[in-house]
C-alpha positions in Angstrom: 151.7 125.4 159.5 149.8 126.2 156.3 152.8 127.9 154.9 154.4 124.5 155.1 151.6 122.8 153.3 149.4 121.5 156.1 145.7 121.2 155.4 143.0 122.6 157.6 142.3 119.1 159.0 146.0 118.6 159.8 146.3 122.0 161.5 143.1 121.3 163.5 144.5 118.0 164.7 147.7 119.5 165.8 146.0 122.4 167.6 143.1 120.3 168.9 140.3 122.3 167.4 137.7 121.8 164.7 138.6 122.2 161.0 135.7 124.6 160.8 137.4 126.8 163.4 140.7 126.7 161.3 138.7 127.7 158.2 137.1 130.6 160.2 140.6 131.8 161.1 141.7 131.6 157.5 138.7 133.7 156.3 139.7 136.4 158.8 143.4 136.2 157.6 142.2 136.6 154.0 140.1 139.6 154.9 142.9 141.3 156.8 145.5 140.7 154.2 143.2 141.1 151.2 144.2 137.6 150.0 142.2 135.3 147.7 143.7 132.0 148.8 146.2 130.4 151.2 149.1 130.7 148.8 148.4 134.4 148.3 148.0 134.9 152.0 151.4 133.2 152.7 153.1 135.3 150.0 151.6 138.5 151.4 152.7 137.6 154.9 156.2 136.9 153.7 156.4 140.3 151.9 155.0 142.2 154.9 157.4 140.5 157.3 154.6 138.7 159.3 156.4 135.4 158.8 160.1 134.9 158.2 161.4 132.9 155.1 163.3 130.6 157.4 160.0 129.6 159.0 158.6 128.4 155.7 159.4 125.2 153.8 157.9 125.8 150.4 156.5 122.7 148.7 153.6 122.0 146.5 150.4 120.7 148.1 150.2 116.9 148.3 147.1 116.7 146.1 149.1 118.1 143.2 151.2 114.9 143.0 150.5 111.3 142.2 152.7 108.3 142.7 154.1 106.2 139.9 156.9 103.6 139.6 159.5 106.3 138.9 158.5 108.5 141.9 156.3 111.5 142.2 155.1 113.4 139.2 152.9 116.4 138.8 149.3 115.7 137.9 148.1 116.9 134.6 144.5 117.9 133.8 142.9 115.1 132.0 140.1 116.1 129.7 139.4 112.7 128.1 
């Protein structure tokens, strides 16, 4: 689910468990794979054959995009 961009909250809702439990599972996955974040863990799982590429729909996380009149555009860091 996370490989397809679902958040901990969304995964927890679908699996009927606490988001904290989902995060505990993620910490264990990071430890076992030696990953630093979800994207890294998914990439490592793909390389090691733990998940198949046809099981994954790669997309950017929802928070990286914002809506405007012309559609979705990538957010930019605003320093002003």
